[in-house]
mmJSON file of the N, C-alpha and C atoms, coordinates in Angstrom:
{"data_MODEL":{"atom_site":{
"group_PDB":["ATOM","ATOM","ATOM","ATOM","ATOM","ATOM","ATOM","ATOM","ATOM","ATOM","ATOM","ATOM","ATOM","ATOM","ATOM","ATOM","ATOM","ATOM","ATOM","ATOM","ATOM","ATOM","ATOM","ATOM","ATOM","ATOM","ATOM","ATOM","ATOM","ATOM","ATOM","ATOM","ATOM","ATOM","ATOM","ATOM","ATOM","ATOM","ATOM","ATOM","ATOM","ATOM","ATOM","ATOM","ATOM","ATOM","ATOM","ATOM","ATOM","ATOM","ATOM","ATOM","ATOM","ATOM","ATOM","ATOM","ATOM","ATOM","ATOM","ATOM","ATOM","ATOM","ATOM","ATOM","ATOM","ATOM","ATOM","ATOM","ATOM","ATOM","ATOM","ATOM","ATOM","ATOM","ATOM","ATOM","ATOM","ATOM","ATOM","ATOM","ATOM","ATOM","ATOM","ATOM","ATOM","ATOM","ATOM","ATOM","ATOM","ATOM","ATOM","ATOM","ATOM","ATOM","ATOM","ATOM","ATOM","ATOM","ATOM","ATOM","ATOM","ATOM","ATOM","ATOM","ATOM","ATOM","ATOM","ATOM","ATOM","ATOM","ATOM","ATOM","ATOM","ATOM","ATOM","ATOM","ATOM","ATOM","ATOM","ATOM","ATOM","ATOM","ATOM","ATOM","ATOM","ATOM","ATOM","ATOM","ATOM","ATOM","ATOM","ATOM","ATOM","ATOM","ATOM","ATOM","ATOM","ATOM","ATOM","ATOM","ATOM","ATOM","ATOM","ATOM","ATOM","ATOM","ATOM","ATOM","ATOM","ATOM","ATOM","ATOM","ATOM","ATOM","ATOM","ATOM","ATOM","ATOM","ATOM","ATOM","ATOM","ATOM","ATOM","ATOM","ATOM","ATOM","ATOM","ATOM","ATOM","ATOM","ATOM","ATOM","ATOM","ATOM","ATOM","ATOM","ATOM","ATOM","ATOM","ATOM","ATOM","ATOM","ATOM"],
"id":[1,2,3,4,5,6,7,8,9,10,11,12,13,14,15,16,17,18,19,20,21,22,23,24,25,26,27,28,29,30,31,32,33,34,35,36,37,38,39,40,41,42,43,44,45,46,47,48,49,50,51,52,53,54,55,56,57,58,59,60,61,62,63,64,65,66,67,68,69,70,71,72,73,74,75,76,77,78,79,80,81,82,83,84,85,86,87,88,89,90,91,92,93,94,95,96,97,98,99,100,101,102,103,104,105,106,107,108,109,110,111,112,113,114,115,116,117,118,119,120,121,122,123,124,125,126,127,128,129,130,131,132,133,134,135,136,137,138,139,140,141,142,143,144,145,146,147,148,149,150,151,152,153,154,155,156,157,158,159,160,161,162,163,164,165,166,167,168,169,170,171,172,173,174,175,176,177,178,179,180,181,182,183],
"type_symbol":["N","C","C","N","C","C","N","C","C","N","C","C","N","C","C","N","C","C","N","C","C","N","C","C","N","C","C","N","C","C","N","C","C","N","C","C","N","C","C","N","C","C","N","C","C","N","C","C","N","C","C","N","C","C","N","C","C","N","C","C","N","C","C","N","C","C","N","C","C","N","C","C","N","C","C","N","C","C","N","C","C","N","C","C","N","C","C","N","C","C","N","C","C","N","C","C","N","C","C","N","C","C","N","C","C","N","C","C","N","C","C","N","C","C","N","C","C","N","C","C","N","C","C","N","C","C","N","C","C","N","C","C","N","C","C","N","C","C","N","C","C","N","C","C","N","C","C","N","C","C","N","C","C","N","C","C","N","C","C","N","C","C","N","C","C","N","C","C","N","C","C","N","C","C","N","C","C","N","C","C","N","C","C"],
"label_atom_id":["N","CA","C","N","CA","C","N","CA","C","N","CA","C","N","CA","C","N","CA","C","N","CA","C","N","CA","C","N","CA","C","N","CA","C","N","CA","C","N","CA","C","N","CA","C","N","CA","C","N","CA","C","N","CA","C","N","CA","C","N","CA","C","N","CA","C","N","CA","C","N","CA","C","N","CA","C","N","CA","C","N","CA","C","N","CA","C","N","CA","C","N","CA","C","N","CA","C","N","CA","C","N","CA","C","N","CA","C","N","CA","C","N","CA","C","N","CA","C","N","CA","C","N","CA","C","N","CA","C","N","CA","C","N","CA","C","N","CA","C","N","CA","C","N","CA","C","N","CA","C","N","CA","C","N","CA","C","N","CA","C","N","CA","C","N","CA","C","N","CA","C","N","CA","C","N","CA","C","N","CA","C","N","CA","C","N","CA","C","N","CA","C","N","CA","C","N","CA","C","N","CA","C","N","CA","C","N","CA","C","N","CA","C"],
"label_alt_id":[null,null,null,null,null,null,null,null,null,null,null,null,null,null,null,null,null,null,null,null,null,null,null,null,null,null,null,null,null,null,null,null,null,null,null,null,null,null,null,null,null,null,null,null,null,null,null,null,null,null,null,null,null,null,null,null,null,null,null,null,null,null,null,null,null,null,null,null,null,null,null,null,null,null,null,null,null,null,null,null,null,null,null,null,null,null,null,null,null,null,null,null,null,null,null,null,null,null,null,null,null,null,null,null,null,null,null,null,null,null,null,null,null,null,null,null,null,null,null,null,null,null,null,null,null,null,null,null,null,null,null,null,null,null,null,null,null,null,null,null,null,null,null,null,null,null,null,null,null,null,null,null,null,null,null,null,null,null,null,null,null,null,null,null,null,null,null,null,null,null,null,null,null,null,null,null,null,null,null,null,null,null,null],
"label_comp_id":["MET","MET","MET","SER","SER","SER","LEU","LEU","LEU","LEU","LEU","LEU","GLY","GLY","GLY","LYS","LYS","LYS","ILE","ILE","ILE","ASN","ASN","ASN","ARG","ARG","ARG","PHE","PHE","PHE","LEU","LEU","LEU","ARG","ARG","ARG","THR","THR","THR","THR","THR","THR","GLN","GLN","GLN","MET","MET","MET","PRO","PRO","PRO","GLU","GLU","GLU","THR","THR","THR","LYS","LYS","LYS","PHE","PHE","PHE","GLY","GLY","GLY","ARG","ARG","ARG","SER","SER","SER","VAL","VAL","VAL","ALA","ALA","ALA","ASN","ASN","ASN","ASP","ASP","ASP","PRO","PRO","PRO","ARG","ARG","ARG","LEU","LEU","LEU","VAL","VAL","VAL","ARG","ARG","ARG","ASP","ASP","ASP","ILE","ILE","ILE","ARG","ARG","ARG","ASN","ASN","ASN","GLY","GLY","GLY","ARG","ARG","ARG","GLU","GLU","GLU","PRO","PRO","PRO","ARG","ARG","ARG","PRO","PRO","PRO","ALA","ALA","ALA","MET","MET","MET","ALA","ALA","ALA","ALA","ALA","ALA","ARG","ARG","ARG","ILE","ILE","ILE","GLU","GLU","GLU","ALA","ALA","ALA","PHE","PHE","PHE","LEU","LEU","LEU","ALA","ALA","ALA","ALA","ALA","ALA","GLU","GLU","GLU","GLN","GLN","GLN","PRO","PRO","PRO","HIS","HIS","HIS","GLY","GLY","GLY","ALA","ALA","ALA"],
"label_asym_id":["A","A","A","A","A","A","A","A","A","A","A","A","A","A","A","A","A","A","A","A","A","A","A","A","A","A","A","A","A","A","A","A","A","A","A","A","A","A","A","A","A","A","A","A","A","A","A","A","A","A","A","A","A","A","A","A","A","A","A","A","A","A","A","A","A","A","A","A","A","A","A","A","A","A","A","A","A","A","A","A","A","A","A","A","A","A","A","A","A","A","A","A","A","A","A","A","A","A","A","A","A","A","A","A","A","A","A","A","A","A","A","A","A","A","A","A","A","A","A","A","A","A","A","A","A","A","A","A","A","A","A","A","A","A","A","A","A","A","A","A","A","A","A","A","A","A","A","A","A","A","A","A","A","A","A","A","A","A","A","A","A","A","A","A","A","A","A","A","A","A","A","A","A","A","A","A","A","A","A","A","A","A","A"],
"label_entity_id":["1","1","1","1","1","1","1","1","1","1","1","1","1","1","1","1","1","1","1","1","1","1","1","1","1","1","1","1","1","1","1","1","1","1","1","1","1","1","1","1","1","1","1","1","1","1","1","1","1","1","1","1","1","1","1","1","1","1","1","1","1","1","1","1","1","1","1","1","1","1","1","1","1","1","1","1","1","1","1","1","1","1","1","1","1","1","1","1","1","1","1","1","1","1","1","1","1","1","1","1","1","1","1","1","1","1","1","1","1","1","1","1","1","1","1","1","1","1","1","1","1","1","1","1","1","1","1","1","1","1","1","1","1","1","1","1","1","1","1","1","1","1","1","1","1","1","1","1","1","1","1","1","1","1","1","1","1","1","1","1","1","1","1","1","1","1","1","1","1","1","1","1","1","1","1","1","1","1","1","1","1","1","1"],
"label_seq_id":[1,1,1,2,2,2,3,3,3,4,4,4,5,5,5,6,6,6,7,7,7,8,8,8,9,9,9,10,10,10,11,11,11,12,12,12,13,13,13,14,14,14,15,15,15,16,16,16,17,17,17,18,18,18,19,19,19,20,20,20,21,21,21,22,22,22,23,23,23,24,24,24,25,25,25,26,26,26,27,27,27,28,28,28,29,29,29,30,30,30,31,31,31,32,32,32,33,33,33,34,34,34,35,35,35,36,36,36,37,37,37,38,38,38,39,39,39,40,40,40,41,41,41,42,42,42,43,43,43,44,44,44,45,45,45,46,46,46,47,47,47,48,48,48,49,49,49,50,50,50,51,51,51,52,52,52,53,53,53,54,54,54,55,55,55,56,56,56,57,57,57,58,58,58,59,59,59,60,60,60,61,61,61],
"pdbx_PDB_ins_code":[null,null,null,null,null,null,null,null,null,null,null,null,null,null,null,null,null,null,null,null,null,null,null,null,null,null,null,null,null,null,null,null,null,null,null,null,null,null,null,null,null,null,null,null,null,null,null,null,null,null,null,null,null,null,null,null,null,null,null,null,null,null,null,null,null,null,null,null,null,null,null,null,null,null,null,null,null,null,null,null,null,null,null,null,null,null,null,null,null,null,null,null,null,null,null,null,null,null,null,null,null,null,null,null,null,null,null,null,null,null,null,null,null,null,null,null,null,null,null,null,null,null,null,null,null,null,null,null,null,null,null,null,null,null,null,null,null,null,null,null,null,null,null,null,null,null,null,null,null,null,null,null,null,null,null,null,null,null,null,null,null,null,null,null,null,null,null,null,null,null,null,null,null,null,null,null,null,null,null,null,null,null,null],
"Cartn_x":[-11.988,-10.765,-10.425,-9.93,-9.576,-8.364,-8.187,-7.033,-5.736,-5.668,-4.469,-4.233,-5.287,-5.157,-4.597,-5.061,-4.552,-3.076,-2.714,-1.314,-0.453,-0.88,-0.105,0.069,-0.991,-0.891,0.085,0.004,0.914,2.366,2.616,3.984,4.501,3.647,4.048,4.339,3.48,3.62,4.854,5.08,6.179,7.476,7.402,8.542,9.13,8.262,8.672,8.682,9.73,9.727,8.623,8.034,6.94,7.387,8.653,9.135,9.209,9.601,9.651,8.243,7.303,5.914,5.429,5.648,5.213,5.842,7.129,7.801,7.238,6.982,6.48,5.089,4.252,2.86,2.726,3.399,3.105,4.348,5.518,6.761,6.804,6.266,6.185,6.597,7.824,8.268,7.528,6.823,6.086,4.622,4.2,2.788,2.197,2.819,2.263,2.253,3.337,3.396,2.287,2.091,1.05,-0.344,-0.598,-1.897,-2.082,-1.032,-1.111,-1.388,-0.944,-1.149,-2.439,-3.316,-4.626,-4.87,-3.877,-4.09,-5.084,-6.058,-7.039,-6.668,-6.245,-5.907,-7.143,-6.943,-8.045,-8.431,-9.616,-10.08,-9.104,-8.483,-7.547,-6.334,-5.831,-4.687,-5.081,-6.25,-6.727,-6.843,-7.296,-7.407,-6.023,-5.042,-3.669,-3.103,-3.366,-2.887,-3.54,-4.861,-5.58,-5.069,-4.813,-4.308,-2.916,-2.063,-0.728,-0.824,-1.665,-1.818,-2.308,-3.259,-3.804,-2.747,-1.965,-0.953,0.208,0.506,1.672,1.344,0.089,-0.276,0.484,1.079,1.739,0.719,1.14,0.237,-0.234,-1.51,-2.101,-2.597,-2.475,-2.929,-4.314],
"Cartn_y":[6.896,6.806,5.325,5.013,3.629,3.193,1.902,1.364,1.852,1.832,2.305,3.787,4.562,5.982,6.19,5.389,5.477,5.1,4.053,3.621,4.722,5.272,6.323,7.538,7.93,9.076,8.772,7.572,7.169,7.203,6.643,6.618,8.024,8.888,10.272,10.997,10.802,11.49,11.024,9.73,9.174,9.051,9.194,9.004,7.594,6.646,5.247,4.658,3.942,3.274,2.22,2.068,1.112,-0.311,-0.639,-1.993,-2.246,-1.235,-1.392,-1.552,-0.793,-0.92,-2.34,-2.851,-4.207,-5.259,-5.107,-6.061,-5.972,-4.755,-4.568,-5.161,-5.014,-5.47,-6.954,-7.413,-8.759,-9.565,-9.049,-9.708,-9.881,-8.884,-8.918,-7.545,-7.404,-6.094,-5.607,-6.487,-6.104,-5.777,-5.799,-5.616,-4.347,-3.207,-1.939,-1.912,-2.338,-2.361,-3.248,-4.403,-5.314,-4.705,-4.019,-3.367,-2.271,-1.512,-0.462,-1.059,-2.284,-2.951,-3.763,-3.595,-4.216,-5.364,-5.764,-6.841,-6.381,-7.2,-6.933,-7.763,-7.119,-7.909,-8.582,-9.779,-10.492,-9.723,-10.007,-9.264,-9.309,-10.451,-10.537,-9.642,-9.588,-8.742,-7.271,-6.944,-5.562,-5.125,-6.015,-5.701,-5.489,-6.3,-6.12,-4.769,-4.4,-3.113,-1.974,-2.047,-1.011,-0.899,-2.042,-2.031,-1.403,-1.723,-1.139,0.377,0.802,2.242,2.952,2.353,2.975,3.039,1.979,1.927,2.871,3.125,3.927,5.385,5.785,7.173,8.106,9.145,10.144,10.772,11.087,11.716,13.054,13.3,14.545,14.476,13.325,13.219,12.649],
"Cartn_z":[-1.674,-2.443,-2.636,-3.806,-4.11,-3.284,-3.197,-2.473,-3.111,-4.419,-5.104,-4.83,-4.807,-4.481,-3.086,-2.133,-0.765,-0.711,-1.432,-1.47,-2.085,-3.213,-3.871,-2.976,-2.287,-1.373,-0.243,0.317,1.382,0.894,-0.272,-0.811,-1.05,-1.563,-1.818,-0.502,0.488,1.766,2.542,2.552,3.342,2.558,1.244,0.346,0.474,0.795,0.883,-0.526,-0.888,-2.198,-2.261,-3.453,-3.588,-3.289,-3.576,-3.292,-1.789,-1.024,0.434,1.002,0.46,0.889,0.665,-0.534,-0.858,0.032,0.3,1.197,2.614,3.071,4.437,4.615,3.61,3.708,3.406,2.342,1.841,1.469,1.819,1.414,-0.108,-0.813,-2.276,-2.814,-3.274,-3.754,-4.999,-5.681,-6.892,-6.62,-5.378,-5.032,-5.647,-5.419,-5.902,-7.427,-8.05,-9.512,-10.079,-9.457,-9.933,-9.784,-8.673,-8.474,-9.517,-9.782,-10.811,-12.184,-12.405,-13.694,-13.74,-12.746,-12.805,-11.848,-11.074,-10.1,-9.045,-8.787,-7.732,-6.516,-5.429,-4.244,-3.658,-3.162,-2.502,-1.236,-0.711,0.472,1.65,1.903,3.026,2.796,1.57,1.266,1.334,0.817,0.893,2.353,3.216,4.64,5.253,4.85,5.35,4.914,3.675,3.172,3.946,4.111,4.86,6.292,6.938,8.311,8.365,7.406,7.356,7.181,6.258,6.024,7.278,7.966,9.189,10.29,10.423,11.491,11.207,9.967,9.595,9.299,9.457,9.168,10.105,9.552,10.419,11.354,12.552,13.525,12.988,13.154,12.69,11.251,10.626,9.232,9.15],
"occupancy":[1.0,1.0,1.0,1.0,1.0,1.0,1.0,1.0,1.0,1.0,1.0,1.0,1.0,1.0,1.0,1.0,1.0,1.0,1.0,1.0,1.0,1.0,1.0,1.0,1.0,1.0,1.0,1.0,1.0,1.0,1.0,1.0,1.0,1.0,1.0,1.0,1.0,1.0,1.0,1.0,1.0,1.0,1.0,1.0,1.0,1.0,1.0,1.0,1.0,1.0,1.0,1.0,1.0,1.0,1.0,1.0,1.0,1.0,1.0,1.0,1.0,1.0,1.0,1.0,1.0,1.0,1.0,1.0,1.0,1.0,1.0,1.0,1.0,1.0,1.0,1.0,1.0,1.0,1.0,1.0,1.0,1.0,1.0,1.0,1.0,1.0,1.0,1.0,1.0,1.0,1.0,1.0,1.0,1.0,1.0,1.0,1.0,1.0,1.0,1.0,1.0,1.0,1.0,1.0,1.0,1.0,1.0,1.0,1.0,1.0,1.0,1.0,1.0,1.0,1.0,1.0,1.0,1.0,1.0,1.0,1.0,1.0,1.0,1.0,1.0,1.0,1.0,1.0,1.0,1.0,1.0,1.0,1.0,1.0,1.0,1.0,1.0,1.0,1.0,1.0,1.0,1.0,1.0,1.0,1.0,1.0,1.0,1.0,1.0,1.0,1.0,1.0,1.0,1.0,1.0,1.0,1.0,1.0,1.0,1.0,1.0,1.0,1.0,1.0,1.0,1.0,1.0,1.0,1.0,1.0,1.0,1.0,1.0,1.0,1.0,1.0,1.0,1.0,1.0,1.0,1.0,1.0,1.0],
"B_iso_or_equiv":[0.0,0.0,0.0,0.0,0.0,0.0,0.0,0.0,0.0,0.0,0.0,0.0,0.0,0.0,0.0,0.0,0.0,0.0,0.0,0.0,0.0,0.0,0.0,0.0,0.0,0.0,0.0,0.0,0.0,0.0,0.0,0.0,0.0,0.0,0.0,0.0,0.0,0.0,0.0,0.0,0.0,0.0,0.0,0.0,0.0,0.0,0.0,0.0,0.0,0.0,0.0,0.0,0.0,0.0,0.0,0.0,0.0,0.0,0.0,0.0,0.0,0.0,0.0,0.0,0.0,0.0,0.0,0.0,0.0,0.0,0.0,0.0,0.0,0.0,0.0,0.0,0.0,0.0,0.0,0.0,0.0,0.0,0.0,0.0,0.0,0.0,0.0,0.0,0.0,0.0,0.0,0.0,0.0,0.0,0.0,0.0,0.0,0.0,0.0,0.0,0.0,0.0,0.0,0.0,0.0,0.0,0.0,0.0,0.0,0.0,0.0,0.0,0.0,0.0,0.0,0.0,0.0,0.0,0.0,0.0,0.0,0.0,0.0,0.0,0.0,0.0,0.0,0.0,0.0,0.0,0.0,0.0,0.0,0.0,0.0,0.0,0.0,0.0,0.0,0.0,0.0,0.0,0.0,0.0,0.0,0.0,0.0,0.0,0.0,0.0,0.0,0.0,0.0,0.0,0.0,0.0,0.0,0.0,0.0,0.0,0.0,0.0,0.0,0.0,0.0,0.0,0.0,0.0,0.0,0.0,0.0,0.0,0.0,0.0,0.0,0.0,0.0,0.0,0.0,0.0,0.0,0.0,0.0],
"pdbx_formal_charge":[null,null,null,null,null,null,null,null,null,null,null,null,null,null,null,null,null,null,null,null,null,null,null,null,null,null,null,null,null,null,null,null,null,null,null,null,null,null,null,null,null,null,null,null,null,null,null,null,null,null,null,null,null,null,null,null,null,null,null,null,null,null,null,null,null,null,null,null,null,null,null,null,null,null,null,null,null,null,null,null,null,null,null,null,null,null,null,null,null,null,null,null,null,null,null,null,null,null,null,null,null,null,null,null,null,null,null,null,null,null,null,null,null,null,null,null,null,null,null,null,null,null,null,null,null,null,null,null,null,null,null,null,null,null,null,null,null,null,null,null,null,null,null,null,null,null,null,null,null,null,null,null,null,null,null,null,null,null,null,null,null,null,null,null,null,null,null,null,null,null,null,null,null,null,null,null,null,null,null,null,null,null,null],
"auth_seq_id":[1,1,1,2,2,2,3,3,3,4,4,4,5,5,5,6,6,6,7,7,7,8,8,8,9,9,9,10,10,10,11,11,11,12,12,12,13,13,13,14,14,14,15,15,15,16,16,16,17,17,17,18,18,18,19,19,19,20,20,20,21,21,21,22,22,22,23,23,23,24,24,24,25,25,25,26,26,26,27,27,27,28,28,28,29,29,29,30,30,30,31,31,31,32,32,32,33,33,33,34,34,34,35,35,35,36,36,36,37,37,37,38,38,38,39,39,39,40,40,40,41,41,41,42,42,42,43,43,43,44,44,44,45,45,45,46,46,46,47,47,47,48,48,48,49,49,49,50,50,50,51,51,51,52,52,52,53,53,53,54,54,54,55,55,55,56,56,56,57,57,57,58,58,58,59,59,59,60,60,60,61,61,61],
"auth_comp_id":["MET","MET","MET","SER","SER","SER","LEU","LEU","LEU","LEU","LEU","LEU","GLY","GLY","GLY","LYS","LYS","LYS","ILE","ILE","ILE","ASN","ASN","ASN","ARG","ARG","ARG","PHE","PHE","PHE","LEU","LEU","LEU","ARG","ARG","ARG","THR","THR","THR","THR","THR","THR","GLN","GLN","GLN","MET","MET","MET","PRO","PRO","PRO","GLU","GLU","GLU","THR","THR","THR","LYS","LYS","LYS","PHE","PHE","PHE","GLY","GLY","GLY","ARG","ARG","ARG","SER","SER","SER","VAL","VAL","VAL","ALA","ALA","ALA","ASN","ASN","ASN","ASP","ASP","ASP","PRO","PRO","PRO","ARG","ARG","ARG","LEU","LEU","LEU","VAL","VAL","VAL","ARG","ARG","ARG","ASP","ASP","ASP","ILE","ILE","ILE","ARG","ARG","ARG","ASN","ASN","ASN","GLY","GLY","GLY","ARG","ARG","ARG","GLU","GLU","GLU","PRO","PRO","PRO","ARG","ARG","ARG","PRO","PRO","PRO","ALA","ALA","ALA","MET","MET","MET","ALA","ALA","ALA","ALA","ALA","ALA","ARG","ARG","ARG","ILE","ILE","ILE","GLU","GLU","GLU","ALA","ALA","ALA","PHE","PHE","PHE","LEU","LEU","LEU","ALA","ALA","ALA","ALA","ALA","ALA","GLU","GLU","GLU","GLN","GLN","GLN","PRO","PRO","PRO","HIS","HIS","HIS","GLY","GLY","GLY","ALA","ALA","ALA"],
"auth_asym_id":["A","A","A","A","A","A","A","A","A","A","A","A","A","A","A","A","A","A","A","A","A","A","A","A","A","A","A","A","A","A","A","A","A","A","A","A","A","A","A","A","A","A","A","A","A","A","A","A","A","A","A","A","A","A","A","A","A","A","A","A","A","A","A","A","A","A","A","A","A","A","A","A","A","A","A","A","A","A","A","A","A","A","A","A","A","A","A","A","A","A","A","A","A","A","A","A","A","A","A","A","A","A","A","A","A","A","A","A","A","A","A","A","A","A","A","A","A","A","A","A","A","A","A","A","A","A","A","A","A","A","A","A","A","A","A","A","A","A","A","A","A","A","A","A","A","A","A","A","A","A","A","A","A","A","A","A","A","A","A","A","A","A","A","A","A","A","A","A","A","A","A","A","A","A","A","A","A","A","A","A","A","A","A"],
"auth_atom_id":["N","CA","C","N","CA","C","N","CA","C","N","CA","C","N","CA","C","N","CA","C","N","CA","C","N","CA","C","N","CA","C","N","CA","C","N","CA","C","N","CA","C","N","CA","C","N","CA","C","N","CA","C","N","CA","C","N","CA","C","N","CA","C","N","CA","C","N","CA","C","N","CA","C","N","CA","C","N","CA","C","N","CA","C","N","CA","C","N","CA","C","N","CA","C","N","CA","C","N","CA","C","N","CA","C","N","CA","C","N","CA","C","N","CA","C","N","CA","C","N","CA","C","N","CA","C","N","CA","C","N","CA","C","N","CA","C","N","CA","C","N","CA","C","N","CA","C","N","CA","C","N","CA","C","N","CA","C","N","CA","C","N","CA","C","N","CA","C","N","CA","C","N","CA","C","N","CA","C","N","CA","C","N","CA","C","N","CA","C","N","CA","C","N","CA","C","N","CA","C","N","CA","C","N","CA","C","N","CA","C","N","CA","C"],
"pdbx_PDB_model_num":[1,1,1,1,1,1,1,1,1,1,1,1,1,1,1,1,1,1,1,1,1,1,1,1,1,1,1,1,1,1,1,1,1,1,1,1,1,1,1,1,1,1,1,1,1,1,1,1,1,1,1,1,1,1,1,1,1,1,1,1,1,1,1,1,1,1,1,1,1,1,1,1,1,1,1,1,1,1,1,1,1,1,1,1,1,1,1,1,1,1,1,1,1,1,1,1,1,1,1,1,1,1,1,1,1,1,1,1,1,1,1,1,1,1,1,1,1,1,1,1,1,1,1,1,1,1,1,1,1,1,1,1,1,1,1,1,1,1,1,1,1,1,1,1,1,1,1,1,1,1,1,1,1,1,1,1,1,1,1,1,1,1,1,1,1,1,1,1,1,1,1,1,1,1,1,1,1,1,1,1,1,1,1]
}}}
């Protein structure tokens, strides 16, 4: 699954606003919108996003 797909699933599952996600991961409220509009995160940012998603996964998911 793509990084954007993982983010979208996480947002849907947790009902977290995309701006809060962006602030939590990168102090950038536009992060998700920018990725949806074609921004490719650098490897370090992609790793931060993946780590955040892994740490915040609900138990049993």
